[in-house]
C-alpha positions as CSV (number, residue, x, y, z in Angstrom):
1,M,0.0,-0.1,0.1
2,T,1.4,3.4,-0.8
3,D,1.3,6.3,1.3
4,P,-1.5,8.6,1.2
5,I,-1.0,11.9,-0.8
6,I,-1.4,14.7,1.6
7,S,-2.0,18.4,0.5
8,P,1.0,20.9,1.1
9,D,-0.7,22.5,4.0
10,G,-1.5,19.2,5.7
11,K,-5.3,19.6,5.7
12,W,-6.5,17.4,2.9
13,M,-5.5,13.8,1.8
14,W,-6.2,12.2,-1.7
15,T,-8.2,8.9,-1.6
16,G,-7.8,8.1,-5.3
17,S,-11.0,9.5,-6.0
18,E,-11.4,12.6,-4.0
19,W,-9.9,14.9,-1.7
20,I,-11.0,14.5,2.0
21,P,-9.9,16.2,5.3
22,A,-6.5,14.7,6.6
23,P,-7.1,12.8,9.6
24,P,-5.8,14.7,13.1
25,A,-3.1,12.2,13.2
26,A,-1.6,13.2,10.1
27,Q,-1.3,17.0,11.6
28,P,2.1,17.9,13.3
29,V,1.8,18.0,17.2
30,S,3.3,21.0,18.9
31,V,2.2,22.2,22.1
32,S,3.8,25.0,24.1
33,M,3.5,25.4,28.1
34,Q,4.6,27.6,30.4
35,D,4.2,27.0,34.0
36,S,6.1,27.9,37.2
37,V,5.3,24.2,38.7
38,I,7.6,22.8,36.1
39,G,11.3,23.8,37.0
40,G,10.2,28.1,37.2
41,D,9.3,30.1,34.6
42,V,10.5,27.9,31.9
43,N,8.9,27.7,28.3
44,I,8.6,23.8,27.6
45,T,7.8,23.1,24.0
46,Q,7.6,19.3,22.9
47,N,6.9,17.4,19.7
48,N,6.4,14.2,21.4
49,A,2.9,13.6,22.5
50,E,4.1,11.2,25.4
51,D,6.7,13.5,26.6
52,I,4.1,16.2,26.5
53,A,1.8,13.8,28.6
54,T,4.4,13.1,31.4
55,A,5.0,17.1,31.5
56,M,1.2,17.4,32.4
57,V,1.4,14.5,34.7
58,Q,4.4,16.2,36.6
59,A,2.9,19.4,36.7
60,L,-0.3,18.1,38.5
61,E,1.6,16.0,40.8
62,R,3.6,18.8,42.0
63,M,0.2,20.2,43.3
64,G,-0.6,17.4,44.9
65,I,-2.8,16.1,42.3
66,S,-2.9,12.3,41.5
67,G,-5.4,9.4,40.8
68,Q,-4.7,8.5,44.3
69,S,-5.0,11.9,46.3
70,S,-5.5,15.4,45.7
71,P,-6.4,18.7,47.4
72,A,-9.5,19.7,48.7
73,E,-9.5,22.9,46.6
74,L,-7.0,24.8,44.7
75,T,-5.2,28.1,45.5
76,P,-6.0,30.7,42.7
77,S,-2.4,30.3,41.4
78,Q,-3.2,26.4,41.3
79,E,-6.3,27.2,39.4
80,A,-4.3,29.1,36.7
81,E,-1.7,26.3,36.5
82,V,-4.4,23.6,36.3
83,E,-6.1,25.6,33.4
84,Q,-2.7,25.6,31.5
85,V,-2.3,21.7,31.8
86,L,-6.3,21.1,30.8
87,E,-5.5,23.4,27.7
88,M,-2.7,21.4,26.8
89,S,-4.7,18.2,27.2
90,E,-7.4,19.4,24.9
91,Q,-4.9,20.3,22.2
92,L,-3.7,16.8,22.5
93,V,-7.4,15.3,22.1
94,G,-8.0,17.9,19.5
95,H,-5.2,16.3,17.1
96,G,-6.4,12.7,17.8
97,I,-4.0,11.6,20.2
98,E,-5.2,8.8,23.0
99,I,-3.9,10.2,26.2
100,D,-3.0,7.2,28.7
101,P,-6.2,6.7,30.7
102,W,-4.8,7.0,34.2
103,T,-3.7,10.2,33.0
104,E,-7.2,11.1,32.1
105,I,-8.4,10.2,35.5
106,T,-5.6,12.8,37.0
107,L,-6.7,15.5,34.3
108,G,-10.5,14.6,35.3
109,I,-9.6,15.3,39.0
110,A,-8.1,18.6,38.3
111,A,-10.7,19.7,36.1
112,K,-13.2,18.8,38.8
113,L,-11.1,20.8,41.5
114,A,-10.9,23.8,38.9
115,G,-14.8,23.5,38.7
116,R,-14.9,22.4,35.2
117,T,-17.1,19.6,35.9
118,H,-18.3,18.9,32.4
119,S,-14.2,18.9,31.2
120,A,-13.8,16.6,33.9
121,Q,-16.7,14.1,32.8
122,Q,-15.1,14.1,29.2
123,H,-12.2,13.0,30.7
124,Y,-13.2,10.2,33.0
125,L,-15.7,8.9,29.8
126,R,-12.7,8.7,27.8
127,A,-10.8,6.8,30.5
128,L,-13.8,4.4,30.8
129,E,-13.7,3.9,27.2
130,T,-10.0,3.0,27.1
131,F,-10.1,0.9,30.4
132,R,-13.0,-1.1,28.7
133,K,-11.1,-1.4,25.4
134,N,-8.1,-3.0,27.3
135,S,-9.9,-5.1,29.9
136,D,-8.6,-3.0,32.6
137,R,-11.1,-3.6,35.5
138,Q,-9.7,-1.8,38.1
139,G,-9.2,1.2,35.8
140,E,-13.0,0.7,34.9
141,S,-13.9,0.7,38.4
142,A,-12.1,4.1,39.1
143,S,-13.7,5.8,36.0
144,L,-17.1,4.8,37.2
145,I,-16.5,6.1,40.6
146,N,-15.3,9.5,39.4
147,L,-18.3,9.6,37.1
148,G,-20.4,9.1,40.1
149,N,-18.9,11.8,42.0
150,I,-19.6,14.0,39.0
151,A,-23.3,13.2,39.2
152,H,-23.4,13.7,42.7
153,T,-22.0,17.1,42.5
154,R,-24.8,17.8,40.0
155,G,-27.3,16.4,42.2
156,D,-28.5,13.6,40.2
157,L,-28.5,11.1,43.2
158,A,-30.1,8.1,41.0
159,E,-27.1,8.2,38.4
160,A,-24.5,8.6,41.1
161,E,-25.8,5.5,42.9
162,R,-25.9,3.5,39.8
163,L,-22.4,4.4,39.0
164,Y,-21.5,3.4,42.4
165,R,-23.0,0.2,42.5
166,E,-21.5,-0.7,39.2
167,S,-17.9,0.3,40.7
168,L,-18.7,-1.8,43.6
169,A,-19.6,-4.8,41.7
170,I,-16.6,-4.6,40.0
171,D,-14.2,-3.8,43.2
172,R,-15.8,-6.9,44.8
173,D,-15.1,-9.2,41.7
174,I,-11.7,-8.1,41.6
175,G,-10.9,-8.0,45.2
176,D,-10.0,-4.5,45.5
177,R,-10.6,-3.7,49.1
178,Q,-9.8,0.0,49.1
179,G,-11.9,0.7,46.2
180,E,-14.9,-1.3,47.6
181,A,-14.7,0.7,50.8
182,A,-14.8,3.9,48.8
183,S,-18.0,2.9,46.7
184,L,-19.6,1.9,50.0
185,N,-18.9,5.3,51.9
186,N,-20.3,7.0,48.8
187,L,-23.4,4.8,48.8
188,G,-23.5,5.9,52.4
189,I,-23.6,9.5,51.7
190,I,-26.2,9.1,49.3
191,A,-28.4,7.0,51.7
192,E,-28.1,9.7,54.1
193,T,-28.7,12.6,51.7
194,R,-32.0,10.7,50.8
195,G,-32.9,10.4,54.6
196,D,-32.5,6.4,54.8
197,L,-30.4,6.7,58.1
198,A,-30.3,3.1,58.9
199,E,-29.1,2.1,55.4
200,A,-26.4,4.9,55.7
201,E,-25.1,3.8,59.0
202,R,-25.0,-0.2,57.3
203,L,-22.8,1.2,54.6
204,Q,-20.7,3.6,56.6
205,R,-19.9,0.8,59.4
206,E,-19.1,-1.7,56.6
207,S,-16.9,0.6,54.9
208,L,-15.1,1.4,58.1
209,A,-14.5,-2.2,58.8
210,I,-12.8,-2.7,55.6
211,K,-10.6,0.7,56.1
212,R,-9.5,-0.5,59.5
213,E,-8.6,-3.8,58.0
214,I,-6.5,-2.4,55.2
215,G,-5.2,0.3,57.4
216,D,-6.5,3.2,55.6
217,R,-6.6,5.9,58.4
218,Q,-7.7,8.8,56.5
219,G,-10.7,6.9,55.2
220,E,-11.0,5.5,58.8
221,A,-11.7,9.2,60.2
222,A,-13.9,9.8,57.3
223,S,-16.2,6.8,57.9
224,I,-16.1,7.8,61.8
225,G,-17.1,11.4,60.9
226,N,-19.9,9.9,58.5
227,L,-21.2,8.0,61.3
228,G,-21.0,11.2,63.6
229,L,-23.5,13.0,61.1
230,I,-25.8,10.3,61.1
231,A,-26.0,10.1,64.8
232,R,-26.6,14.0,64.8
233,H,-29.4,13.7,62.1
234,R,-31.0,11.2,64.5
235,G,-30.5,13.6,67.4
236,D,-28.2,11.6,69.6
237,L,-25.9,14.6,70.1
238,A,-23.7,13.0,72.8
239,E,-23.1,10.0,70.1
240,A,-22.5,12.3,67.4
241,E,-19.9,14.4,69.7
242,R,-18.0,11.2,70.7
243,L,-17.6,10.2,66.9
244,L,-16.8,13.5,65.6
245,L,-14.0,13.8,68.4
246,E,-12.7,10.6,67.3
247,A,-12.5,11.6,63.7
248,K,-10.8,14.9,64.5
249,S,-8.3,12.9,66.5
250,V,-7.5,10.5,63.8
251,Y,-7.1,13.3,61.3
252,Q,-4.7,15.5,63.7
253,E,-2.7,12.0,63.8
254,I,-2.3,12.1,60.2
255,G,-1.6,15.7,59.6
256,D,-4.7,16.1,57.8
257,R,-5.8,19.8,58.3
258,A,-8.6,19.9,56.1
259,G,-10.5,16.8,58.0
260,V,-9.4,18.7,61.1
261,S,-11.3,21.6,59.9
262,R,-14.4,19.8,58.7
263,Q,-14.8,18.2,62.1
264,L,-14.7,21.6,63.8
265,I,-17.3,22.7,61.5
266,N,-19.5,19.7,62.9
267,L,-18.5,20.2,66.4
268,G,-19.7,23.7,65.8
269,N,-22.8,22.5,64.6
270,I,-23.6,20.1,67.5
271,A,-22.9,23.3,70.0
272,Y,-25.2,25.3,68.1
273,T,-27.8,22.7,68.2
274,R,-27.4,22.7,71.9
275,G,-27.8,26.5,72.1
276,D,-24.0,27.2,73.1
277,L,-23.6,29.9,70.5
278,A,-20.2,31.2,71.9
279,E,-18.6,27.7,71.4
280,A,-20.5,27.3,68.2
281,E,-18.9,30.5,66.9
282,R,-15.4,29.7,68.2
283,L,-15.2,26.4,66.7
284,Q,-16.7,27.7,63.2
285,R,-14.3,30.5,63.3
286,E,-11.5,28.2,64.1
287,S,-12.5,25.9,61.1
288,L,-12.8,29.1,59.1
289,A,-9.3,30.0,59.7
290,I,-8.1,26.8,58.8
291,M,-9.9,26.6,55.4
292,R,-8.7,30.0,54.1
293,E,-5.3,29.1,54.8
294,I,-5.5,25.7,52.8
295,G,-7.8,27.5,50.2
296,D,-10.7,24.7,50.7
297,R,-13.6,26.9,49.3
298,Q,-16.3,24.4,50.0
299,G,-15.3,24.1,53.6
300,E,-14.9,28.1,53.7
301,S,-18.6,28.4,52.4
302,A,-19.9,25.9,54.9
303,S,-18.2,27.9,57.9
304,L,-19.4,31.2,56.4
305,G,-22.9,29.7,56.4
306,N,-22.9,28.6,59.7
307,L,-21.6,31.8,61.1
308,G,-24.7,33.3,59.3
309,L,-27.0,31.2,61.4
310,I,-25.2,32.1,64.6
311,A,-25.6,36.0,63.6
312,R,-29.2,35.4,63.2
313,H,-29.7,33.8,66.2
314,R,-28.3,36.8,68.1
315,G,-30.5,39.0,65.9
316,D,-27.6,40.5,63.7
317,L,-29.9,40.1,60.5
318,D,-27.5,42.1,58.4
319,E,-24.5,40.4,59.5
320,A,-26.4,36.9,59.1
321,E,-27.6,38.0,55.4
322,R,-23.8,39.3,54.3
323,L,-22.5,35.9,55.5
324,Q,-25.3,33.7,53.9
325,L,-24.9,35.5,50.5
326,E,-21.0,35.0,50.6
327,A,-21.6,31.4,51.3
328,K,-24.1,31.0,48.6
329,S,-21.7,33.0,46.0
330,V,-18.9,30.4,47.0
331,Y,-21.2,27.2,46.5
332,Q,-22.6,28.6,43.2
333,E,-18.9,28.9,42.2
334,I,-18.0,25.3,42.9
335,G,-21.3,24.1,41.8
336,D,-22.4,22.6,44.9
337,R,-26.3,22.9,44.5
338,A,-27.1,21.6,48.0
339,G,-25.2,24.4,49.8
340,V,-26.8,26.8,47.4
341,S,-30.3,25.4,48.5
342,R,-29.2,25.4,52.2
343,Q,-28.3,29.1,51.9
344,L,-31.3,30.0,49.9
345,Q,-33.4,28.6,52.9
346,N,-31.5,30.5,55.2
347,L,-31.8,33.9,53.3
348,G,-35.7,33.0,53.3
349,I,-35.7,32.7,57.2
350,I,-34.1,36.2,57.4
351,A,-36.5,37.8,54.8
352,E,-39.3,36.1,57.1
353,T,-37.9,37.4,60.5
354,R,-37.8,41.0,58.6
355,G,-41.6,40.5,57.5
356,D,-40.8,40.3,53.9
357,L,-43.3,37.3,53.4
358,A,-43.3,37.7,49.7
359,E,-39.5,37.5,49.5
360,A,-39.4,34.9,52.2
361,E,-41.7,32.5,50.1
362,R,-39.8,33.1,47.1
363,L,-36.3,32.0,48.6
364,Q,-38.1,29.1,50.3
365,R,-39.7,27.6,47.2
366,E,-36.4,28.1,45.2
367,S,-34.5,26.1,47.9
368,L,-37.4,23.6,48.0
369,A,-37.1,22.9,44.2
370,I,-33.3,22.4,44.3
371,K,-33.7,20.0,47.0
372,R,-36.4,17.8,45.4
373,E,-34.4,17.6,42.2
374,I,-31.4,16.6,44.3
375,G,-33.4,14.2,46.3
376,D,-32.4,15.9,49.7
377,R,-35.8,14.7,51.5
378,E,-34.5,16.1,54.8
379,G,-33.9,19.5,53.5
380,E,-37.4,19.1,51.4
381,A,-39.2,18.6,54.8
382,A,-37.3,21.7,56.2
383,S,-38.5,23.9,53.5
384,L,-41.9,22.7,53.5
385,G,-41.9,23.4,57.5
386,N,-40.7,27.0,56.5
387,L,-43.4,27.4,53.9
388,G,-45.9,26.3,56.4
389,N,-44.7,28.9,58.7
390,I,-45.0,31.7,56.3
391,A,-48.7,30.5,55.1
392,S,-49.4,31.0,58.9
393,A,-48.1,34.4,59.2
394,N,-50.1,35.3,55.8
395,G,-53.2,33.7,57.4
396,N,-53.4,30.8,54.9
397,M,-54.1,28.2,57.3
398,D,-55.3,25.6,54.7
399,E,-51.6,25.8,53.1
400,R,-50.1,25.7,56.5
401,H,-51.7,22.4,57.1
402,R,-50.8,21.1,53.7
403,C,-47.1,22.1,54.0
404,Y,-46.7,20.7,57.7
405,T,-48.2,17.6,57.1
406,E,-45.9,16.9,54.1
407,A,-43.2,17.8,56.1
408,V,-44.1,15.6,58.9
409,R,-44.8,12.8,56.6
410,I,-41.5,12.9,55.1
411,K,-39.7,13.1,58.6
412,R,-41.4,9.8,59.7
413,E,-40.7,8.0,56.4
414,I,-36.9,8.8,56.6
415,G,-36.9,8.3,60.5
416,I,-35.6,11.9,61.6
417,P,-37.1,13.4,65.1
418,I,-40.3,15.3,64.9
419,D,-40.8,18.5,67.0
420,Q,-43.0,18.1,69.9
421,W,-45.3,20.8,68.6
422,F,-46.2,19.0,65.5
423,I,-47.2,15.6,67.5
424,D,-49.0,17.8,70.2
425,N,-51.2,19.4,67.4
426,G,-51.8,16.1,65.7
427,Y,-49.4,16.1,62.6
């Protein structure tokens, strides 16, 4: 077979009967990247696709991003560096070059950290296709669990659960205990979001047992913390506090500052539930300082939102609104719809406290719509209760009864405590 005839500009190829666009592989590959994480301000130009891919991986690894681990969030300078790496990867794909699937996983993780969820999804899908083609089941499972994380972030719990279960089946089939524990953990979080606390606890305890068996201390701390959250949702504050303090201790032992900070948030929430606002504020501010220092934007937004709740309970509505709006803005930037819905709910309560019932109802209904879309049943019940309060203030007793009845029904279905007032009034 003779070599195909390529036009001088490299854009067209003669098939013997017609000119057609030349395939991407027929085009030269030359990519330039300037990045401070690769040996200072050096301009690196490669003509070999494999060398370019290696340079990309090295750049991400120097930022702590790999298929095994990654930072909770990126600093602004790291985001800019990640954007350069992702742009380079897109140029390679545009030239028809297949990137190693494990590199695709790492690129997907980087894209997700940078808030580019669609780009992350494309990297994971390409990795999945290559792993399946190569019959690499461990890689297939890794792709599925990362795709599940994308679905979970977008609030599609049904799709996330499907992907996690598919990953879990592979992990069990090939004997990947760490992957099995991760899938169980993620399925437990989904069960908790849906309000099935019994199933959530079962899954987290199964995950915890595996993590202890294989010596995964960070995973162990995560599962203990998740069990603490489940206990809190059940109303067992003493057990919740015990578990969260245990998780915090493990995180401190292994030097995981992000993990410590998240337990401070959770412990602050327990103090808030108990009515100890001074302790709640101290814990939230301690967490906020760490989150800002390490660049964890999701954790920062959680602390800000909680400080807003404390300010509201102290009667400082202007400060509460400022903090809730700041938290909502961060959640929107990172694509956390559950976080956005919580801040809308809190802003609705502020509007109601000020007497602006129309704005309060608008915000609560916007929050409710998101919660229903993402399957947050406990949050749905909370929004319905708030809408019942607004209906009561408007003198609409039929609407109040409807909202309260639906809220109590959901709470009974998912097994979370019902306020005594509802029980006393026949709900």
